[in-house]
N, C-alpha and C positions, 0 to 999 in steps of 0.2 A: 463542576455541573453533574449532572445527574445522568445517569444512563440513555433516558427517553431523553432529555434536552439533547443530548448529542446524537444520539438516533437520527432525529431531529432535524436538526441542524446540516448533518450530512450528507442525510438522505440512504441509512443504511439501517438495518433491522437491530435490532436488538440482538436477536440471537446471533449475529455476524459479529457483533461488537464480542459478545463471552467468547465466541468460538475465538476469536485473535488472543484473549483473553490468556486460554486454554491453550494455544499452539506456542504463545511464550511471545507472541509477537506487538503484546502490549504488557504493561501492567508488569507483576502483578495491582489492581485496581484497587484503590483504598477503599473499605466500605461507612458507610454509615448510617445506624441501622439497621444493617444486612443487605442496602442499596449501594451499589456500584456509584464511586462518584471518581468524577475525571480530574487530574489537575491540571495545570498548564505544558507540562512534560507530555503529559497523558495523551492528550489532544495535540501536539505538535506532530508527535510520532503519529497518531492517528491519520492526521490530515496531508502526511506522507505516506503510508500505506494507501490510503485510497488512492492518493493521487498516481503511485507504481501499480497498484490493479486497475486502475483504469488504461494502465500503458500495456496490462496482459501478464505483469510479471506473476511469474507462480507463488503461492503460498512459502513451497518449496523454497524457492528462491530468496523469497523474503526471510525466510528462518536461519536463510544461511547469511545473509545480508546483517541482519541485526544478532545472532548469536552470540556472546561476548569471546566464547570458545574461539571462533572462528579466524584461523589466522588471515593475511594482509592478504597474500598470494591467492587465495580461495576468494576472499571479498572481491578480490579487482578481476579478475578471472570472472565473476558472474555477474559485476559491474560492466565490464568491456563487455559480453555477451546478451546484456541488455539494450547497451550503446548500439552494439549491430545491429539489433532486432528493429530497433528504432528506429534506425535510419532507413535499412530496408523497407518499410512502412510509408515512412518521406518516401520516400522515391518513388513508391508507388500511387501515391498519396497527387504528389506532381505531375505523372503520368494522368493520371483518371484524368485531373484538370486540362491538362493539355489535347486530350482528345472528347472532353464537352468543350474545349473552345473551337473545337474543328466543327462541331454538329451548327 
């Protein structure tokens, strides 16, 4: 799928996709006649990145998670931090829902 189609399908800017590639989060993306063309593996990685970014995972954390040189302990530490942050957010959302129910 060409970069424009990927950008439209996932609601991201083409510049964001190029940035993710530049930062090593995806790719390198194959080019056909100079146009970035995403394969299934690229799309799967992008879907995961978009999902994690929507949960406020930082680019720096993503780099650590996806870097091949990252050791298992470092990766587990980052993932544990992400889980902990998400659990805190769920708690806040649940408290907010309870307060709304009281209105």
